[in-house]
N, C-alpha and C positions, 0 to 999 in steps of 0.2 A: 632274232634275239634282240632284246632291248638293251641299249647301252646304259651303263651305270656311271653317273658322274657325281662328284662331290669335291670338297676342298677342306683342308685342315692344315694348320701350321704345326710342323713337327720339328723339334730341336734335335736333329740327328743328321748324320751324313746321308746324302741322297742314295748312295749305294746300299747302305744298311736298310733304309726305308724301302727301296725297291725290292731288295731280296726278301724282306719280311712280307710285303704285300704280294709278291709273285708266288709265294708258297701258299697255295689255297688252304692248306691245313691250318694256317693261322687265322683265317677269316672268321671263324666262330668267336674269336677273341674280341673282334670289333664290330661284327654284324649281328645284331640281336635276332635277325630272321633266319640265320643259319645255325642249325643244331650241331652239325658235324661235317667234317670234310676229310676224305681219305685219298691218299695218292695211289693211283692204280698202276702206274708204271714204275719200274725200279730205277734207282740212281738219283743223282741230283736233279733239282728242278731246272728245266730249260725248255727249249723249243721241242714240242712233241710230248711233253709231260702231260699226263691226264689225271684228273681227279674226279671223284664222285662226291656230291654234296647233298646232305639231308637238310631240307628247309622246313620251317614251320608250315603246317598245313599238309595236304595230301601229296605234295610234289617232291621229287628229287631231281637232280640235274647232273649231267656230266660236263666237265669243263676241260678244254684243251688249251694249252699255251701255244700261241702261234707267233 
């Protein structure tokens, strides 16, 4: 898996930013290459939470928070 890196200044508390980014369902809001993201496991986002994501093009991916 290729790492994804980037940087942006966000005027919000770190905890709020982390919680937003950790929830993969939010990624289509800021990643133009992601069409959709759905949580596969029940409950709040945390270690072991799994998501599936639909990307532009012929691929989709499953993401797990570790």
